[in-house]
N, CA, C and O atoms as CSV, one atom per row, in Angstrom:
chain,resi,resn,atom,element,x,y,z
A,1,MET,N,N,0.830,-1.188,0.000
A,1,MET,CA,C,0.000,0.000,0.000
A,1,MET,C,C,0.876,1.255,0.000
A,1,MET,O,O,0.585,2.218,-0.710
A,2,LEU,N,N,1.939,1.242,0.789
A,2,LEU,CA,C,2.849,2.380,0.871
A,2,LEU,C,C,3.364,2.771,-0.512
A,2,LEU,O,O,3.337,3.945,-0.880
A,3,HIS,N,N,3.831,1.787,-1.273
A,3,HIS,CA,C,4.398,2.069,-2.591
A,3,HIS,C,C,3.319,2.487,-3.590
A,3,HIS,O,O,3.560,3.330,-4.454
A,4,ALA,N,N,2.147,1.903,-3.472
A,4,ALA,CA,C,1.045,2.275,-4.374
A,4,ALA,C,C,0.627,3.730,-4.139
A,4,ALA,O,O,0.397,4.471,-5.095
A,5,VAL,N,N,0.531,4.132,-2.889
A,5,VAL,CA,C,0.173,5.518,-2.573
A,5,VAL,C,C,1.272,6.457,-3.061
A,5,VAL,O,O,0.980,7.491,-3.661
A,6,ARG,N,N,2.529,6.106,-2.809
A,6,ARG,CA,C,3.647,6.944,-3.261
A,6,ARG,C,C,3.601,7.143,-4.767
A,6,ARG,O,O,3.696,8.272,-5.248
A,7,ARG,N,N,3.454,6.052,-5.516
A,7,ARG,CA,C,3.422,6.147,-6.986
A,7,ARG,C,C,2.263,7.025,-7.455
A,7,ARG,O,O,2.428,7.861,-8.343
A,8,ARG,N,N,1.119,6.835,-6.866
A,8,ARG,CA,C,-0.071,7.605,-7.275
A,8,ARG,C,C,0.129,9.093,-7.005
A,8,ARG,O,O,-0.211,9.925,-7.846
A,9,LEU,N,N,0.673,9.431,-5.851
A,9,LEU,CA,C,0.883,10.841,-5.509
A,9,LEU,C,C,1.977,11.459,-6.377
A,9,LEU,O,O,1.867,12.613,-6.789
A,10,GLU,N,N,3.023,10.698,-6.651
A,10,GLU,CA,C,4.080,11.217,-7.522
A,10,GLU,C,C,3.559,11.462,-8.935
A,10,GLU,O,O,3.961,12.426,-9.587
A,11,ARG,N,N,2.663,10.592,-9.410
A,11,ARG,CA,C,2.048,10.804,-10.724
A,11,ARG,C,C,1.250,12.107,-10.756
A,11,ARG,O,O,1.082,12.715,-11.813
A,12,ASN,N,N,0.766,12.525,-9.601
A,12,ASN,CA,C,0.024,13.783,-9.499
A,12,ASN,C,C,0.952,14.976,-9.302
A,12,ASN,O,O,0.493,16.095,-9.071
A,13,GLY,N,N,2.258,14.736,-9.393
A,13,GLY,CA,C,3.214,15.832,-9.315
A,13,GLY,C,C,3.675,16.192,-7.919
A,13,GLY,O,O,4.314,17.227,-7.731
A,14,LEU,N,N,3.366,15.364,-6.937
A,14,LEU,CA,C,3.773,15.656,-5.563
A,14,LEU,C,C,5.125,15.019,-5.256
A,14,LEU,O,O,5.443,13.941,-5.758
A,15,GLU,N,N,5.906,15.690,-4.437
A,15,GLU,CA,C,7.161,15.128,-3.950
A,15,GLU,C,C,6.826,14.322,-2.706
A,15,GLU,O,O,6.206,14.837,-1.776
A,16,VAL,N,N,7.230,13.067,-2.687
A,16,VAL,CA,C,6.819,12.152,-1.621
A,16,VAL,C,C,8.040,11.559,-0.928
A,16,VAL,O,O,8.981,11.109,-1.581
A,17,THR,N,N,8.014,11.564,0.408
A,17,THR,CA,C,9.008,10.887,1.226
A,17,THR,C,C,8.254,9.790,1.967
A,17,THR,O,O,7.176,10.041,2.505
A,18,THR,N,N,8.799,8.587,2.005
A,18,THR,CA,C,8.095,7.492,2.672
A,18,THR,C,C,8.858,7.001,3.898
A,18,THR,O,O,10.060,7.223,4.045
A,19,ALA,N,N,8.119,6.329,4.763
A,19,ALA,CA,C,8.684,5.696,5.958
A,19,ALA,C,C,7.929,4.398,6.186
A,19,ALA,O,O,6.716,4.334,5.986
A,20,GLY,N,N,8.640,3.375,6.599
A,20,GLY,CA,C,8.028,2.069,6.791
A,20,GLY,C,C,7.520,1.790,8.189
A,20,GLY,O,O,6.918,0.747,8.444
A,21,SER,N,N,7.766,2.736,9.106
A,21,SER,CA,C,7.302,2.541,10.480
A,21,SER,C,C,7.007,3.900,11.100
A,21,SER,O,O,7.414,4.937,10.577
A,22,ALA,N,N,6.305,3.879,12.206
A,22,ALA,CA,C,6.010,5.132,12.913
A,22,ALA,C,C,7.300,5.773,13.408
A,22,ALA,O,O,7.451,6.992,13.339
A,23,ALA,N,N,8.222,4.971,13.902
A,23,ALA,CA,C,9.490,5.514,14.404
A,23,ALA,C,C,10.274,6.175,13.275
A,23,ALA,O,O,10.814,7.267,13.454
A,24,GLU,N,N,10.340,5.532,12.129
A,24,GLU,CA,C,11.045,6.102,10.985
A,24,GLU,C,C,10.348,7.377,10.510
A,24,GLU,O,O,11.007,8.371,10.202
A,25,GLY,N,N,9.025,7.345,10.451
A,25,GLY,CA,C,8.277,8.523,10.045
A,25,GLY,C,C,8.480,9.679,11.003
A,25,GLY,O,O,8.679,10.817,10.578
A,26,SER,N,N,8.429,9.393,12.281
A,26,SER,CA,C,8.629,10.435,13.298
A,26,SER,C,C,10.025,11.030,13.207
A,26,SER,O,O,10.197,12.238,13.368
A,27,GLU,N,N,11.021,10.191,12.951
A,27,GLU,CA,C,12.399,10.668,12.801
A,27,GLU,C,C,12.532,11.560,11.574
A,27,GLU,O,O,13.176,12.607,11.637
A,28,LYS,N,N,11.933,11.158,10.464
A,28,LYS,CA,C,11.999,11.970,9.248
A,28,LYS,C,C,11.303,13.315,9.453
A,28,LYS,O,O,11.784,14.344,8.979
A,29,ILE,N,N,10.187,13.304,10.149
A,29,ILE,CA,C,9.466,14.551,10.441
A,29,ILE,C,C,10.357,15.473,11.269
A,29,ILE,O,O,10.491,16.658,10.963
A,30,ALA,N,N,10.961,14.923,12.315
A,30,ALA,CA,C,11.788,15.729,13.227
A,30,ALA,C,C,13.048,16.260,12.559
A,30,ALA,O,O,13.480,17.373,12.856
A,31,SER,N,N,13.642,15.480,11.663
A,31,SER,CA,C,14.936,15.865,11.106
A,31,SER,C,C,14.860,16.534,9.735
A,31,SER,O,O,15.890,16.948,9.202
A,32,ALA,N,N,13.692,16.647,9.165
A,32,ALA,CA,C,13.561,17.273,7.843
A,32,ALA,C,C,14.028,18.720,7.907
A,32,ALA,O,O,13.764,19.432,8.876
A,33,GLU,N,N,14.726,19.140,6.860
A,33,GLU,CA,C,15.220,20.517,6.802
A,33,GLU,C,C,14.064,21.512,6.869
A,33,GLU,O,O,14.140,22.524,7.566
A,34,LYS,N,N,13.012,21.217,6.147
A,34,LYS,CA,C,11.824,22.072,6.113
A,34,LYS,C,C,10.629,21.189,6.499
A,34,LYS,O,O,10.564,20.026,6.100
A,35,ALA,N,N,9.702,21.729,7.259
A,35,ALA,CA,C,8.527,20.948,7.662
A,35,ALA,C,C,7.751,20.483,6.431
A,35,ALA,O,O,7.661,21.204,5.437
A,36,TYR,N,N,7.204,19.302,6.503
A,36,TYR,CA,C,6.395,18.770,5.401
A,36,TYR,C,C,5.089,19.547,5.297
A,36,TYR,O,O,4.528,19.971,6.308
A,37,ASP,N,N,4.607,19.732,4.071
A,37,ASP,CA,C,3.335,20.421,3.875
A,37,ASP,C,C,2.173,19.568,4.373
A,37,ASP,O,O,1.279,20.069,5.054
A,38,VAL,N,N,2.185,18.285,4.036
A,38,VAL,CA,C,1.129,17.357,4.446
A,38,VAL,C,C,1.791,16.034,4.796
A,38,VAL,O,O,2.727,15.593,4.131
A,39,ILE,N,N,1.291,15.418,5.845
A,39,ILE,CA,C,1.781,14.100,6.259
A,39,ILE,C,C,0.618,13.127,6.178
A,39,ILE,O,O,-0.456,13.375,6.727
A,40,VAL,N,N,0.841,12.023,5.490
A,40,VAL,CA,C,-0.162,10.962,5.395
A,40,VAL,C,C,0.406,9.781,6.159
A,40,VAL,O,O,1.530,9.346,5.907
A,41,THR,N,N,-0.375,9.270,7.088
A,41,THR,CA,C,0.094,8.137,7.884
A,41,THR,C,C,-0.982,7.069,7.957
A,41,THR,O,O,-2.171,7.345,7.803
A,42,ASP,N,N,-0.545,5.861,8.191
A,42,ASP,CA,C,-1.473,4.763,8.417
A,42,ASP,C,C,-1.699,4.667,9.921
A,42,ASP,O,O,-0.767,4.846,10.704
A,43,MET,N,N,-2.898,4.395,10.313
A,43,MET,CA,C,-3.224,4.296,11.732
A,43,MET,C,C,-2.474,3.146,12.394
A,43,MET,O,O,-2.064,3.262,13.548
A,44,SER,N,N,-2.290,2.033,11.675
A,44,SER,CA,C,-1.705,0.824,12.277
A,44,SER,C,C,-0.518,0.322,11.468
A,44,SER,O,O,-0.610,-0.723,10.824
A,45,MET,N,N,0.588,1.047,11.489
A,45,MET,CA,C,1.767,0.579,10.747
A,45,MET,C,C,2.396,-0.605,11.463
A,45,MET,O,O,2.330,-1.737,10.985
A,46,ASP,N,N,3.004,-0.337,12.610
A,46,ASP,CA,C,3.662,-1.404,13.354
A,46,ASP,C,C,2.966,-1.670,14.681
A,46,ASP,O,O,3.159,-2.729,15.278
A,47,GLU,N,N,2.184,-0.752,15.133
A,47,GLU,CA,C,1.394,-0.876,16.363
A,47,GLU,C,C,-0.020,-0.389,16.058
A,47,GLU,O,O,-0.211,0.365,15.104
A,48,PRO,N,N,-1.001,-0.795,16.831
A,48,PRO,CA,C,-2.373,-0.374,16.559
A,48,PRO,C,C,-2.579,1.142,16.533
A,48,PRO,O,O,-3.475,1.624,15.839
A,49,ASN,N,N,-1.778,1.895,17.268
A,49,ASN,CA,C,-1.941,3.347,17.303
A,49,ASN,C,C,-0.744,4.100,16.736
A,49,ASN,O,O,-0.456,5.218,17.162
A,50,SER,N,N,-0.048,3.498,15.781
A,50,SER,CA,C,1.120,4.135,15.175
A,50,SER,C,C,0.778,5.505,14.590
A,50,SER,O,O,1.579,6.436,14.668
A,51,GLY,N,N,-0.396,5.619,14.013
A,51,GLY,CA,C,-0.809,6.888,13.419
A,51,GLY,C,C,-0.846,8.014,14.434
A,51,GLY,O,O,-0.528,9.157,14.105
A,52,LEU,N,N,-1.231,7.704,15.661
A,52,LEU,CA,C,-1.255,8.727,16.711
A,52,LEU,C,C,0.161,9.174,17.071
A,52,LEU,O,O,0.383,10.343,17.388
A,53,ASP,N,N,1.123,8.241,17.021
A,53,ASP,CA,C,2.522,8.604,17.281
A,53,ASP,C,C,3.035,9.564,16.206
A,53,ASP,O,O,3.721,10.538,16.512
A,54,VAL,N,N,2.700,9.284,14.958
A,54,VAL,CA,C,3.126,10.152,13.863
A,54,VAL,C,C,2.440,11.511,13.974
A,54,VAL,O,O,3.060,12.551,13.748
A,55,LEU,N,N,1.177,11.490,14.320
A,55,LEU,CA,C,0.422,12.734,14.517
A,55,LEU,C,C,1.092,13.601,15.586
A,55,LEU,O,O,1.250,14.809,15.406
A,56,GLN,N,N,1.479,12.982,16.688
A,56,GLN,CA,C,2.153,13.700,17.778
A,56,GLN,C,C,3.495,14.267,17.312
A,56,GLN,O,O,3.833,15.406,17.631
A,57,ALA,N,N,4.252,13.479,16.563
A,57,ALA,CA,C,5.544,13.946,16.052
A,57,ALA,C,C,5.359,15.122,15.100
A,57,ALA,O,O,6.157,16.059,15.099
A,58,ALA,N,N,4.310,15.068,14.297
A,58,ALA,CA,C,4.058,16.144,13.336
A,58,ALA,C,C,3.796,17.459,14.050
A,58,ALA,O,O,4.344,18.492,13.667
A,59,PHE,N,N,2.966,17.432,15.081
A,59,PHE,CA,C,2.638,18.665,15.798
A,59,PHE,C,C,3.775,19.126,16.704
A,59,PHE,O,O,3.878,20.314,17.011
A,60,ALA,N,N,4.629,18.200,17.133
A,60,ALA,CA,C,5.809,18.598,17.904
A,60,ALA,C,C,6.765,19.395,17.013
A,60,ALA,O,O,7.474,20.279,17.494
A,61,ARG,N,N,6.781,19.086,15.733
A,61,ARG,CA,C,7.657,19.775,14.777
A,61,ARG,C,C,7.031,21.070,14.266
A,61,ARG,O,O,7.720,22.079,14.114
A,62,ASP,N,N,5.717,21.040,13.999
A,62,ASP,CA,C,5.072,22.140,13.293
A,62,ASP,C,C,3.620,22.262,13.745
A,62,ASP,O,O,2.813,21.363,13.509
A,63,LEU,N,N,3.296,23.368,14.390
A,63,LEU,CA,C,1.921,23.568,14.867
A,63,LEU,C,C,0.897,23.620,13.736
A,63,LEU,O,O,-0.295,23.407,13.956
A,64,PHE,N,N,1.372,23.904,12.525
A,64,PHE,CA,C,0.473,23.976,11.384
A,64,PHE,C,C,0.502,22.701,10.547
A,64,PHE,O,O,0.087,22.706,9.388
A,65,ALA,N,N,0.988,21.616,11.130
A,65,ALA,CA,C,1.044,20.343,10.409
A,65,ALA,C,C,-0.352,19.941,9.948
A,65,ALA,O,O,-1.341,20.111,10.662
A,66,GLU,N,N,-0.398,19.412,8.755
A,66,GLU,CA,C,-1.641,18.858,8.217
A,66,GLU,C,C,-1.418,17.358,8.088
A,66,GLU,O,O,-0.605,16.909,7.281
A,67,VAL,N,N,-2.144,16.591,8.888
A,67,VAL,CA,C,-1.943,15.147,8.930
A,67,VAL,C,C,-3.225,14.443,8.531
A,67,VAL,O,O,-4.301,14.707,9.069
A,68,ILE,N,N,-3.081,13.543,7.577
A,68,ILE,CA,C,-4.206,12.716,7.130
A,68,ILE,C,C,-3.905,11.294,7.579
A,68,ILE,O,O,-2.853,10.742,7.255
A,69,VAL,N,N,-4.825,10.707,8.320
A,69,VAL,CA,C,-4.644,9.352,8.829
A,69,VAL,C,C,-5.487,8.411,7.980
A,69,VAL,O,O,-6.687,8.621,7.800
A,70,MET,N,N,-4.844,7.377,7.464
A,70,MET,CA,C,-5.550,6.362,6.686
A,70,MET,C,C,-5.603,5.079,7.500
A,70,MET,O,O,-4.740,4.822,8.339
A,71,THR,N,N,-6.621,4.287,7.239
A,71,THR,CA,C,-6.727,3.009,7.936
A,71,THR,C,C,-7.514,2.008,7.108
A,71,THR,O,O,-8.407,2.372,6.343
A,72,ALA,N,N,-7.169,0.761,7.274
A,72,ALA,CA,C,-7.938,-0.320,6.652
A,72,ALA,C,C,-8.987,-0.827,7.626
A,72,ALA,O,O,-9.919,-1.531,7.238
A,73,TYR,N,N,-8.830,-0.467,8.891
A,73,TYR,CA,C,-9.709,-0.991,9.938
A,73,TYR,C,C,-10.354,0.167,10.679
A,73,TYR,O,O,-10.128,0.349,11.875
A,74,GLY,N,N,-11.144,0.938,9.981
A,74,GLY,CA,C,-11.732,2.128,10.576
A,74,GLY,C,C,-12.703,1.815,11.692
A,74,GLY,O,O,-13.481,0.863,11.626
A,75,ASN,N,N,-12.635,2.640,12.714
A,75,ASN,CA,C,-13.656,2.584,13.743
A,75,ASN,C,C,-13.858,4.004,14.264
A,75,ASN,O,O,-12.958,4.841,14.193
A,76,VAL,N,N,-15.027,4.253,14.775
A,76,VAL,CA,C,-15.393,5.595,15.194
A,76,VAL,C,C,-14.466,6.112,16.288
A,76,VAL,O,O,-14.097,7.286,16.279
A,77,GLY,N,N,-14.088,5.259,17.221
A,77,GLY,CA,C,-13.207,5.686,18.314
A,77,GLY,C,C,-11.868,6.206,17.804
A,77,GLY,O,O,-11.392,7.249,18.251
A,78,ASN,N,N,-11.261,5.476,16.863
A,78,ASN,CA,C,-9.983,5.930,16.289
A,78,ASN,C,C,-10.157,7.243,15.531
A,78,ASN,O,O,-9.340,8.156,15.655
A,79,ALA,N,N,-11.212,7.328,14.760
A,79,ALA,CA,C,-11.447,8.545,13.975
A,79,ALA,C,C,-11.618,9.747,14.891
A,79,ALA,O,O,-11.038,10.805,14.649
A,80,VAL,N,N,-12.407,9.588,15.934
A,80,VAL,CA,C,-12.641,10.688,16.873
A,80,VAL,C,C,-11.336,11.086,17.563
A,80,VAL,O,O,-11.050,12.274,17.711
A,81,GLU,N,N,-10.553,10.109,17.981
A,81,GLU,CA,C,-9.289,10.406,18.665
A,81,GLU,C,C,-8.324,11.147,17.744
A,81,GLU,O,O,-7.683,12.111,18.164
A,82,CYS,N,N,-8.219,10.708,16.504
A,82,CYS,CA,C,-7.335,11.392,15.546
A,82,CYS,C,C,-7.786,12.830,15.321
A,82,CYS,O,O,-6.962,13.744,15.318
A,83,MET,N,N,-9.062,13.033,15.138
A,83,MET,CA,C,-9.568,14.377,14.892
A,83,MET,C,C,-9.407,15.239,16.147
A,83,MET,O,O,-9.086,16.423,16.048
A,84,ARG,N,N,-9.624,14.666,17.298
A,84,ARG,CA,C,-9.462,15.392,18.555
A,84,ARG,C,C,-8.020,15.872,18.726
A,84,ARG,O,O,-7.769,16.944,19.277
A,85,ARG,N,N,-7.087,15.066,18.248
A,85,ARG,CA,C,-5.668,15.417,18.362
A,85,ARG,C,C,-5.176,16.301,17.219
A,85,ARG,O,O,-3.992,16.628,17.150
A,86,GLY,N,N,-6.083,16.686,16.324
A,86,GLY,CA,C,-5.725,17.669,15.309
A,86,GLY,C,C,-5.515,17.163,13.898
A,86,GLY,O,O,-5.059,17.920,13.041
A,87,ALA,N,N,-5.832,15.906,13.627
A,87,ALA,CA,C,-5.680,15.401,12.259
A,87,ALA,C,C,-6.568,16.201,11.311
A,87,ALA,O,O,-7.667,16.613,11.681
A,88,PHE,N,N,-6.095,16.414,10.108
A,88,PHE,CA,C,-6.892,17.098,9.095
A,88,PHE,C,C,-8.077,16.221,8.697
A,88,PHE,O,O,-9.201,16.703,8.560
A,89,ASP,N,N,-7.812,14.930,8.513
A,89,ASP,CA,C,-8.893,14.009,8.148
A,89,ASP,C,C,-8.484,12.575,8.448
A,89,ASP,O,O,-7.327,12.281,8.746
A,90,TYR,N,N,-9.461,11.705,8.362
A,90,TYR,CA,C,-9.309,10.281,8.658
A,90,TYR,C,C,-9.993,9.543,7.511
A,90,TYR,O,O,-11.194,9.710,7.295
A,91,ILE,N,N,-9.243,8.733,6.778
A,91,ILE,CA,C,-9.764,8.077,5.580
A,91,ILE,C,C,-9.698,6.566,5.734
A,91,ILE,O,O,-8.664,6.013,6.109
A,92,GLU,N,N,-10.811,5.907,5.442
A,92,GLU,CA,C,-10.831,4.448,5.422
A,92,GLU,C,C,-10.442,3.983,4.026
A,92,GLU,O,O,-11.024,4.425,3.036
A,93,LYS,N,N,-9.455,3.091,3.945
A,93,LYS,CA,C,-8.933,2.635,2.654
A,93,LYS,C,C,-9.852,1.642,1.955
A,93,LYS,O,O,-9.851,1.565,0.726
A,94,ASN,N,N,-10.627,0.892,2.706
A,94,ASN,CA,C,-11.383,-0.218,2.123
A,94,ASN,C,C,-12.889,0.027,2.066
A,94,ASN,O,O,-13.670,-0.905,2.256
A,95,THR,N,N,-13.300,1.245,1.812
A,95,THR,CA,C,-14.722,1.526,1.717
A,95,THR,C,C,-15.211,1.075,0.344
A,95,THR,O,O,-14.711,1.548,-0.677
A,96,PRO,N,N,-16.185,0.163,0.309
A,96,PRO,CA,C,-16.672,-0.338,-0.982
A,96,PRO,C,C,-17.205,0.793,-1.872
A,96,PRO,O,O,-17.938,1.671,-1.418
A,97,GLY,N,N,-16.817,0.746,-3.144
A,97,GLY,CA,C,-17.300,1.712,-4.109
A,97,GLY,C,C,-16.628,3.073,-4.044
A,97,GLY,O,O,-17.032,3.999,-4.746
A,98,VAL,N,N,-15.600,3.204,-3.203
A,98,VAL,CA,C,-14.916,4.486,-3.053
A,98,VAL,C,C,-13.443,4.295,-3.429
A,98,VAL,O,O,-12.790,3.368,-2.951
A,99,ASP,N,N,-12.930,5.176,-4.284
A,99,ASP,CA,C,-11.515,5.142,-4.653
A,99,ASP,C,C,-10.739,5.924,-3.591
A,99,ASP,O,O,-10.737,7.155,-3.583
A,100,ALA,N,N,-10.090,5.194,-2.707
A,100,ALA,CA,C,-9.358,5.832,-1.595
A,100,ALA,C,C,-8.268,6.761,-2.117
A,100,ALA,O,O,-7.971,7.772,-1.479
A,101,TYR,N,N,-7.662,6.441,-3.268
A,101,TYR,CA,C,-6.626,7.310,-3.841
A,101,TYR,C,C,-7.222,8.659,-4.248
A,101,TYR,O,O,-6.620,9.708,-4.018
A,102,GLU,N,N,-8.397,8.621,-4.846
A,102,GLU,CA,C,-9.050,9.873,-5.250
A,102,GLU,C,C,-9.396,10.717,-4.029
A,102,GLU,O,O,-9.190,11.930,-4.023
A,103,ILE,N,N,-9.919,10.069,-3.008
A,103,ILE,CA,C,-10.249,10.781,-1.769
A,103,ILE,C,C,-8.979,11.365,-1.164
A,103,ILE,O,O,-8.959,12.523,-0.746
A,104,LEU,N,N,-7.915,10.560,-1.117
A,104,LEU,CA,C,-6.658,11.023,-0.546
A,104,LEU,C,C,-6.122,12.225,-1.320
A,104,LEU,O,O,-5.701,13.212,-0.717
A,105,THR,N,N,-6.135,12.150,-2.636
A,105,THR,CA,C,-5.652,13.264,-3.457
A,105,THR,C,C,-6.452,14.527,-3.180
A,105,THR,O,O,-5.881,15.608,-3.043
A,106,MET,N,N,-7.756,14.396,-3.099
A,106,MET,CA,C,-8.616,15.547,-2.812
A,106,MET,C,C,-8.306,16.120,-1.419
A,106,MET,O,O,-8.218,17.336,-1.251
A,107,LYS,N,N,-8.145,15.251,-0.442
A,107,LYS,CA,C,-7.863,15.699,0.930
A,107,LYS,C,C,-6.484,16.352,1.028
A,107,LYS,O,O,-6.312,17.320,1.770
A,108,ILE,N,N,-5.509,15.839,0.295
A,108,ILE,CA,C,-4.181,16.461,0.290
A,108,ILE,C,C,-4.273,17.864,-0.280
A,108,ILE,O,O,-3.689,18.796,0.274
A,109,ASP,N,N,-4.995,18.028,-1.376
A,109,ASP,CA,C,-5.183,19.369,-1.957
A,109,ASP,C,C,-5.818,20.315,-0.945
A,109,ASP,O,O,-5.375,21.453,-0.793
A,110,GLN,N,N,-6.852,19.849,-0.257
A,110,GLN,CA,C,-7.531,20.677,0.749
A,110,GLN,C,C,-6.596,21.016,1.910
A,110,GLN,O,O,-6.575,22.150,2.390
A,111,ALA,N,N,-5.831,20.033,2.352
A,111,ALA,CA,C,-4.900,20.255,3.465
A,111,ALA,C,C,-3.815,21.252,3.070
A,111,ALA,O,O,-3.445,22.114,3.866
A,112,MET,N,N,-3.309,21.138,1.858
A,112,MET,CA,C,-2.271,22.066,1.403
A,112,MET,C,C,-2.827,23.485,1.302
A,112,MET,O,O,-2.139,24.450,1.635
A,113,GLU,N,N,-4.050,23.609,0.849
A,113,GLU,CA,C,-4.664,24.934,0.768
A,113,GLU,C,C,-4.817,25.533,2.168
A,113,GLU,O,O,-4.520,26.708,2.379
A,114,ARG,N,N,-5.280,24.727,3.116
A,114,ARG,CA,C,-5.431,25.234,4.485
A,114,ARG,C,C,-4.076,25.624,5.066
A,114,ARG,O,O,-3.961,26.647,5.741
A,115,ARG,N,N,-3.052,24.816,4.808
A,115,ARG,CA,C,-1.709,25.131,5.324
A,115,ARG,C,C,-1.206,26.450,4.737
A,115,ARG,O,O,-0.691,27.300,5.463
A,116,ARG,N,N,-1.355,26.616,3.426
A,116,ARG,CA,C,-0.919,27.876,2.795
A,116,ARG,C,C,-1.641,29.071,3.418
A,116,ARG,O,O,-1.025,30.100,3.695
A,117,ARG,N,N,-2.928,28.931,3.633
A,117,ARG,CA,C,-3.714,30.014,4.224
A,117,ARG,C,C,-3.251,30.312,5.648
A,117,ARG,O,O,-3.084,31.477,6.010
A,118,ASP,N,N,-3.044,29.286,6.450
A,118,ASP,CA,C,-2.622,29.481,7.839
A,118,ASP,C,C,-1.231,30.106,7.928
A,118,ASP,O,O,-1.003,31.012,8.730
A,119,VAL,N,N,-0.310,29.621,7.107
A,119,VAL,CA,C,1.048,30.164,7.116
A,119,VAL,C,C,1.025,31.617,6.646
A,119,VAL,O,O,1.728,32.462,7.201
A,120,ARG,N,N,0.232,31.901,5.642
A,120,ARG,CA,C,0.114,33.283,5.147
A,120,ARG,C,C,-0.458,34.190,6.240
A,120,ARG,O,O,0.004,35.320,6.398
A,121,THR,N,N,-1.429,33.730,6.975
A,121,THR,CA,C,-2.016,34.519,8.063
A,121,THR,C,C,-0.960,34.844,9.111
A,121,THR,O,O,-0.878,35.985,9.567
A,122,VAL,N,N,-0.160,33.872,9.498
A,122,VAL,CA,C,0.901,34.103,10.486
A,122,VAL,C,C,1.907,35.112,9.935
A,122,VAL,O,O,2.342,36.007,10.659
A,123,GLU,N,N,2.277,34.977,8.671
A,123,GLU,CA,C,3.203,35.943,8.069
A,123,GLU,C,C,2.636,37.359,8.128
A,123,GLU,O,O,3.364,38.307,8.422
A,124,LEU,N,N,1.355,37.506,7.855
A,124,LEU,CA,C,0.722,38.827,7.921
A,124,LEU,C,C,0.721,39.363,9.351
A,124,LEU,O,O,0.969,40.549,9.567
A,125,TRP,N,N,0.444,38.502,10.324
A,125,TRP,CA,C,0.467,38.922,11.731
A,125,TRP,C,C,1.870,39.374,12.121
A,125,TRP,O,O,2.035,40.401,12.780
A,126,GLU,N,N,2.888,38.597,11.710
A,126,GLU,CA,C,4.267,38.957,12.036
A,126,GLU,C,C,4.638,40.297,11.415
A,126,GLU,O,O,5.266,41.135,12.062
A,127,ARG,N,N,4.249,40.495,10.165
A,127,ARG,CA,C,4.544,41.755,9.490
A,127,ARG,C,C,3.851,42.924,10.191
A,127,ARG,O,O,4.444,43.989,10.365
A,128,ALA,N,N,2.603,42.723,10.588
A,128,ALA,CA,C,1.857,43.774,11.297
A,128,ALA,C,C,2.494,44.077,12.643
A,128,ALA,O,O,2.580,45.240,13.038
A,129,ALA,N,N,2.943,43.040,13.357
A,129,ALA,CA,C,3.583,43.244,14.662
A,129,ALA,C,C,4.898,44.000,14.501
A,129,ALA,O,O,5.194,44.891,15.297
A,130,LYS,N,N,5.686,43.663,13.491
A,130,LYS,CA,C,6.943,44.368,13.251
A,130,LYS,C,C,6.686,45.825,12.874
A,130,LYS,O,O,7.408,46.724,13.305
A,131,SER,N,N,5.666,46.045,12.078
A,131,SER,CA,C,5.319,47.408,11.672
A,131,SER,C,C,4.886,48.224,12.882
A,131,SER,O,O,5.275,49.383,13.026
A,132,LYS,N,N,4.088,47.626,13.742
A,132,LYS,CA,C,3.616,48.307,14.951
A,132,LYS,C,C,4.798,48.607,15.874
A,132,LYS,O,O,4.867,49.675,16.482
A,133,GLU,N,N,5.728,47.650,15.971
A,133,GLU,CA,C,6.907,47.822,16.820
A,133,GLU,C,C,7.762,48.992,16.313
A,133,GLU,O,O,8.229,49.813,17.102
A,134,LYS,N,N,7.959,49.058,15.017
A,134,LYS,CA,C,8.746,50.150,14.431
A,134,LYS,C,C,8.058,51.498,14.672
A,134,LYS,O,O,8.715,52.494,14.973
A,135,THR,N,N,6.736,51.515,14.538
A,135,THR,CA,C,5.978,52.744,14.752
A,135,THR,C,C,6.095,53.216,16.184
A,135,THR,O,O,6.273,54.408,16.436
A,136,SER,N,N,5.994,52.281,17.134
A,136,SER,CA,C,6.072,52.669,18.544
A,136,SER,C,C,7.502,53.115,18.937
A,136,SER,O,O,7.672,53.912,19.860
A,137,GLN,N,N,8.511,52.599,18.236
A,137,GLN,CA,C,9.888,52.992,18.530
A,137,GLN,C,C,10.196,54.397,18.023
A,137,GLN,O,O,11.056,55.079,18.580
A,138,THR,N,N,9.511,54.832,16.982
A,138,THR,CA,C,9.777,56.154,16.414
A,138,THR,C,C,9.001,57.255,17.132
A,138,THR,O,O,9.237,58.438,16.883
A,139,HIS,N,N,8.088,56.884,18.009
A,139,HIS,CA,C,7.294,57.896,18.721
A,139,HIS,C,C,7.789,58.108,20.101
A,139,HIS,O,O,7.235,58.925,20.837
């Protein structure tokens, strides 16, 4: 599944970094030169709650992290917990009649748009604060 998702996203023009475990994913998140725009994780990579570990690592690195959690074994409790902890969305891979890749691509686009908007808002706030600081220093 990991390689299939990577290939599909790369075909859509996205740059993709993969990890085979929650520990590897968390390490890549922490050590990346620049924070990832969107992180897609599986809920149960090596442990039943691996996705929550990746989610935690993402927010430890970047408060504006956009994390999409995928699972083959969806349940309401997991979905609620992921969303409560700040996941952008929770996608079930095996929903009959639904192309999980199409849903994932759509959700990644939405997450990237939200990230761009949030980062732009912070930049505007910082610029306004610096401008206000300069104004108060000259008076």
